[in-house]
C-alpha positions as CSV (number, residue, x, y, z in Angstrom):
1,M,-41.9,83.3,-63.7
2,K,-41.1,86.3,-65.9
3,K,-41.6,88.5,-62.9
4,Y,-38.1,87.3,-61.5
5,G,-36.6,86.9,-64.6
6,I,-36.5,82.9,-64.5
7,S,-37.5,80.9,-67.5
8,K,-39.5,77.9,-67.4
9,G,-36.7,75.8,-68.9
10,L,-34.4,77.0,-65.9
11,L,-36.8,75.9,-63.3
12,I,-37.2,72.6,-64.8
13,A,-33.4,72.1,-64.9
14,L,-33.2,73.3,-61.4
15,F,-35.8,70.7,-60.4
16,L,-34.0,67.9,-62.2
17,A,-30.8,68.9,-60.4
18,I,-32.2,68.7,-57.1
19,M,-34.0,65.3,-57.8
20,C,-30.7,63.9,-59.0
21,F,-28.8,65.1,-55.8
22,S,-31.8,63.7,-53.7
23,I,-31.3,60.5,-55.6
24,A,-27.7,60.5,-55.0
25,L,-27.8,61.3,-51.5
26,Y,-30.3,58.5,-51.0
27,G,-27.9,56.1,-52.8
28,Y,-25.1,57.1,-50.6
29,I,-27.4,56.5,-47.4
30,K,-28.8,53.1,-48.4
31,I,-25.9,51.6,-50.2
32,V,-22.5,53.0,-49.3
33,V,-22.8,53.4,-45.7
34,P,-24.2,49.9,-45.2
35,I,-21.3,48.8,-47.3
36,N,-18.6,50.3,-44.9
37,K,-20.5,49.1,-41.7
38,A,-20.6,45.5,-43.2
39,T,-16.7,45.9,-44.1
40,A,-15.9,46.9,-40.4
41,N,-17.9,44.2,-39.0
42,I,-15.9,41.3,-40.8
43,K,-14.2,39.3,-38.0
44,D,-12.0,36.6,-40.2
45,K,-11.5,35.0,-43.6
46,D,-14.1,32.6,-42.5
47,S,-17.3,34.3,-41.2
48,I,-18.7,37.8,-41.8
49,V,-20.9,39.3,-39.1
50,V,-23.0,42.3,-39.9
51,S,-26.2,44.1,-38.6
52,V,-29.4,42.9,-39.0
53,G,-31.1,43.6,-42.3
54,L,-28.0,43.7,-44.2
55,E,-27.7,40.3,-45.2
56,A,-28.3,40.9,-49.0
57,T,-25.3,43.4,-49.3
58,I,-22.8,41.0,-48.2
59,P,-22.4,38.9,-51.5
60,S,-22.4,42.5,-53.5
61,V,-19.3,43.5,-50.9
62,M,-17.6,40.2,-51.8
63,S,-18.1,40.4,-55.4
64,L,-16.9,44.2,-55.4
65,E,-13.7,43.0,-53.8
66,S,-13.1,40.3,-56.3
67,M,-13.8,42.2,-59.2
68,E,-11.4,45.1,-57.8
69,E,-8.7,42.3,-57.1
70,S,-6.2,41.1,-59.8
71,P,-6.6,37.5,-60.7
72,Q,-3.0,36.9,-59.4
73,K,-3.9,38.0,-56.0
74,A,-7.1,36.1,-56.0
75,E,-5.5,32.9,-56.5
76,T,-2.8,33.8,-54.0
77,E,-5.4,34.5,-51.4
78,S,-7.3,31.3,-52.6
79,S,-4.3,29.3,-51.8
80,I,-3.7,30.8,-48.4
81,E,-7.4,30.5,-47.5
82,T,-7.1,26.9,-48.3
83,E,-4.1,26.4,-46.0
84,T,-5.7,28.1,-43.1
85,E,-8.6,26.5,-43.5
86,S,-8.0,22.7,-44.4
87,T,-4.8,22.2,-42.4
88,P,-6.3,22.9,-38.8
89,E,-9.1,20.2,-40.2
90,T,-6.8,17.5,-41.6
91,E,-3.7,17.8,-39.2
92,S,-4.9,19.0,-35.7
93,E,-8.4,17.4,-35.7
94,S,-7.2,14.1,-37.1
95,I,-4.5,14.3,-34.4
96,V,-6.8,14.9,-31.7
97,E,-9.3,12.0,-32.9
98,T,-6.3,9.7,-33.0
99,E,-5.2,10.5,-29.5
100,T,-8.7,10.7,-28.2
101,E,-9.9,7.5,-29.9
102,S,-7.2,5.0,-30.3
103,T,-4.9,5.9,-27.6
104,P,-7.0,5.1,-24.7
105,E,-8.2,1.7,-26.3
106,T,-4.5,0.8,-26.2
107,E,-3.9,1.9,-22.6
108,T,-7.2,0.6,-21.2
109,E,-7.3,-2.7,-22.9
110,S,-4.1,-3.8,-24.3
111,I,-1.4,-2.7,-21.8
112,P,-3.2,-4.0,-18.7
113,V,-3.9,-7.3,-20.1
114,T,-0.3,-7.4,-21.2
115,E,1.3,-6.5,-17.8
116,A,-1.0,-9.0,-16.2
117,E,0.3,-11.8,-18.2
118,S,3.7,-10.4,-17.8
119,E,3.5,-10.4,-14.0
120,A,2.0,-14.0,-14.1
121,E,4.9,-15.0,-16.3
122,T,7.3,-13.4,-13.9
123,E,5.9,-14.8,-11.0
124,S,5.9,-18.2,-12.4
125,E,9.6,-18.0,-13.5
126,A,10.7,-16.4,-10.0
127,D,8.9,-19.0,-7.7
128,P,8.2,-22.3,-9.3
129,K,7.0,-23.5,-6.0
130,S,3.8,-25.1,-6.4
131,I,2.0,-28.3,-5.6
132,E,1.9,-29.5,-9.4
133,N,5.4,-28.8,-9.8
134,I,6.0,-31.0,-6.8
135,Y,3.8,-33.9,-8.2
136,K,5.6,-33.6,-11.3
137,N,8.8,-34.6,-9.5
138,A,6.9,-36.8,-7.1
139,E,10.0,-39.7,-7.2
140,L,12.0,-36.9,-5.0
141,Y,9.6,-37.1,-2.1
142,P,8.3,-39.9,0.2
143,S,4.8,-40.5,-0.6
144,E,3.5,-40.2,2.8
145,L,4.9,-36.9,2.8
146,L,3.0,-36.0,-0.7
147,A,-0.2,-37.4,1.1
148,T,0.2,-35.0,4.2
149,L,0.7,-32.2,1.6
150,A,-2.3,-32.8,-0.2
151,E,-4.4,-32.4,3.1
152,N,-2.4,-29.5,4.5
153,P,-1.2,-26.9,1.9
154,E,0.4,-24.9,4.5
155,M,3.2,-27.4,4.1
156,L,4.2,-26.3,0.6
157,D,7.7,-24.7,1.4
158,F,8.7,-27.3,3.8
159,V,8.0,-30.3,1.4
160,W,9.3,-28.4,-1.7
161,D,12.7,-27.9,0.4
162,Y,12.8,-31.7,1.2
163,P,15.1,-32.7,-1.5
164,L,17.9,-30.1,-0.6
165,K,17.5,-30.0,3.2
166,K,16.3,-33.4,4.5
167,D,20.0,-34.4,5.3
168,I,20.9,-31.1,7.1
169,A,21.4,-31.5,10.8
170,P,18.5,-30.6,13.0
171,A,18.5,-27.5,15.6
172,T,19.7,-28.3,19.1
173,D,17.7,-25.4,20.2
174,L,14.5,-23.4,19.5
175,G,16.4,-20.6,18.3
176,M,14.7,-18.1,20.4
177,D,14.8,-16.6,24.0
178,I,12.1,-18.2,26.2
179,V,10.3,-16.2,28.7
180,K,9.6,-18.5,31.5
181,G,6.0,-19.0,32.1
182,E,5.0,-18.1,28.5
183,I,4.2,-20.8,26.0
184,P,6.0,-20.4,22.6
185,S,4.1,-21.7,19.3
186,L,6.2,-24.4,17.5
187,I,5.4,-26.1,14.4
188,Q,6.1,-29.9,14.0
189,W,6.9,-29.3,10.1
190,D,9.4,-26.8,10.9
191,E,12.5,-27.2,8.6
192,R,14.8,-27.1,11.7
193,W,13.6,-30.6,13.0
194,G,10.6,-31.7,10.8
195,Y,13.0,-33.8,8.0
196,S,14.0,-35.9,11.2
197,L,12.4,-39.2,11.9
198,Y,10.1,-39.9,14.7
199,G,10.0,-43.8,14.8
200,D,9.9,-44.5,10.8
201,R,8.2,-41.4,10.0
202,L,9.0,-38.0,9.6
203,L,8.5,-35.8,12.4
204,A,6.8,-33.2,10.2
205,I,3.9,-36.2,9.8
206,N,3.4,-37.6,13.4
207,G,5.0,-35.3,15.6
208,C,2.2,-33.4,17.2
209,G,2.8,-35.0,20.5
210,P,6.3,-34.2,21.2
211,T,5.8,-30.8,19.7
212,S,2.9,-30.1,22.1
213,I,5.2,-31.2,24.9
214,A,8.1,-29.1,23.8
215,M,5.9,-26.2,23.7
216,V,4.4,-26.6,27.2
217,A,7.8,-27.8,28.7
218,A,10.1,-25.1,27.4
219,G,7.4,-22.5,28.1
220,L,6.8,-23.4,31.8
221,T,10.8,-23.9,32.5
222,G,12.3,-21.5,30.2
223,D,14.5,-24.2,28.7
224,N,15.1,-23.2,25.1
225,T,16.9,-26.6,24.1
226,I,13.6,-28.7,24.6
227,T,13.2,-28.9,20.8
228,P,10.3,-31.2,19.4
229,L,13.1,-33.6,18.0
230,K,14.5,-33.9,21.6
231,V,11.2,-34.9,23.1
232,A,10.5,-37.4,19.7
233,E,13.6,-38.9,20.2
234,Y,13.0,-39.7,24.1
235,S,9.6,-40.9,23.3
236,A,10.5,-43.1,20.8
237,Q,13.4,-44.5,23.0
238,K,11.3,-45.2,26.0
239,G,8.2,-46.7,24.1
240,Y,5.8,-44.0,24.1
241,L,5.4,-44.2,20.4
242,S,3.1,-46.8,18.7
243,T,2.1,-47.3,15.0
244,S,-0.9,-44.9,15.4
245,G,1.3,-41.9,17.1
246,T,2.3,-41.0,20.6
247,I,0.3,-42.7,23.2
248,W,-1.6,-41.1,26.1
249,S,0.7,-42.0,29.0
250,F,3.3,-39.9,27.5
251,M,1.3,-36.8,28.2
252,S,1.3,-37.8,32.1
253,E,4.4,-39.7,32.7
254,G,6.8,-39.4,30.0
255,C,6.7,-35.6,30.1
256,K,8.5,-35.6,33.5
257,E,11.6,-35.9,31.8
258,F,11.4,-32.4,30.6
259,G,10.6,-30.8,34.1
260,I,6.9,-30.7,33.8
261,K,3.9,-32.8,35.5
262,G,0.6,-33.5,33.6
263,T,-2.5,-34.1,35.4
264,R,-5.8,-35.4,33.7
265,I,-8.4,-33.2,34.0
266,D,-12.2,-33.5,33.5
267,L,-13.8,-32.5,30.0
268,N,-15.7,-29.5,31.1
269,K,-15.6,-25.7,30.8
270,S,-14.9,-24.9,34.2
271,A,-12.3,-27.2,34.7
272,M,-10.4,-25.9,31.6
273,I,-11.1,-22.5,32.8
274,Q,-9.8,-23.1,36.3
275,A,-6.4,-25.0,35.1
276,L,-5.4,-21.9,32.7
277,E,-6.3,-19.2,35.1
278,A,-3.8,-21.1,37.5
279,G,-1.0,-20.9,34.8
280,S,-1.5,-24.4,33.8
281,P,-1.7,-24.8,30.1
282,I,-3.5,-27.8,28.5
283,I,-2.7,-30.5,25.9
284,C,-5.7,-31.6,24.4
285,S,-6.2,-34.8,22.4
286,V,-8.9,-34.3,19.6
287,K,-10.7,-36.7,17.3
288,P,-11.4,-35.9,13.6
289,G,-12.9,-32.6,13.1
290,D,-11.6,-29.1,12.6
291,F,-8.0,-30.1,13.5
292,T,-7.4,-33.6,11.8
293,N,-8.6,-36.3,9.7
294,G,-7.6,-38.9,12.4
295,G,-5.9,-38.1,15.8
296,H,-3.9,-35.1,17.0
297,F,-2.8,-33.2,19.8
298,I,-3.2,-29.3,20.4
299,V,-2.2,-26.8,23.1
300,I,-4.7,-24.3,24.9
301,I,-2.7,-21.7,26.5
302,A,-5.4,-19.1,27.6
303,Y,-8.9,-18.4,28.3
304,T,-9.8,-14.7,27.1
305,N,-13.2,-13.0,25.9
306,E,-15.1,-16.4,26.6
307,E,-13.0,-18.5,24.1
308,F,-10.0,-20.7,24.3
309,V,-6.6,-19.5,22.4
310,I,-5.1,-22.4,20.7
311,Y,-1.6,-23.7,19.5
312,D,-1.8,-26.2,16.8
313,S,1.4,-27.6,16.0
314,N,0.1,-28.4,12.4
315,S,-1.2,-25.3,11.5
316,K,0.1,-21.4,11.5
317,I,-3.2,-20.5,10.4
318,R,-5.1,-22.1,13.3
319,T,-2.4,-21.0,15.8
320,G,-3.2,-18.1,17.9
321,Q,-7.1,-18.5,17.0
322,T,-9.9,-18.8,19.7
323,W,-12.5,-21.2,19.9
324,S,-15.7,-21.4,22.0
325,Y,-16.0,-24.5,24.3
326,K,-19.1,-25.4,22.4
327,N,-17.1,-25.9,19.0
328,L,-14.3,-27.6,21.1
329,A,-16.4,-30.0,23.4
330,G,-17.4,-32.3,20.4
331,Q,-13.9,-32.9,19.3
332,I,-12.2,-33.5,22.6
333,K,-11.2,-37.1,23.6
334,G,-8.7,-36.3,26.6
335,L,-7.3,-33.2,28.7
336,W,-4.0,-32.7,30.6
337,S,-3.0,-29.6,32.5
338,Y,0.7,-29.0,33.2
339,S,2.8,-27.4,35.8
340,V,6.7,-27.3,36.5
341,I,8.0,-29.9,39.0
342,Q,9.0,-28.8,42.0
């Protein structure tokens, strides 16, 4: 030591200085540098993301910031944090919950029921036609007409209009252009003639015979003035009407008045097909079954796809339907084919 002129005390002091410097450098590396990195990694007010292994330093950073800032500033930031953190929860989240929970319940459950009820009420007010309302005012209708409606709901509009239209003059023609050779479909309870009497009953109730003859005669001759009422009046005047309805002789004799000839044919499939293929429509008397509860006349206008095409004067629904011979045969009582009188 003496050789270099350095005392022992100086060496000790130098050693301590070096140690202090090393400790300071170590502390800087271990504490200050991580703090700077942690501060740089702060993403927002709510979360702090730091490198792995530095979790323990975060509280100290927060505490250092708190100690350096004034109480007033801390209070101000606290209120700001409260506004920025609590407001989204209480306002936006509650609004979202209200919209996603209560609104669909109102739209999917309450509104459809209300609309359905409202539509039902509107329809009831706009269209009071119903069998129930007719029976509530039964005194306005013939009892036989009410009984017929009960058996044939298709007549609802006709029966409903009876008090207002029963005294209107009936039509004198069919109101359509008739193509000669094409059979038109006619309904006995058509308001243009159905309120008129056939004997002592409404044509709508017992006019299947005259309406069937009107279809065939108008179609074969092309004369649109051959209405069901015109045929019915002639039938009644000439004695072809009985208490049970139009008698069979009218189908072959009385029909001549309207330019057609009726020929009785056998009840078999081949005879029916032969007549239709020759251009001769058929009037068929049927017994209780698919078409009537008593007696009834229907028109067979064609044979296609191995079935017979039916025009039923008492049903718009059945008119135009096709029937197999098997389904018809058991209900048929009599058959007449028709042609124009030359």
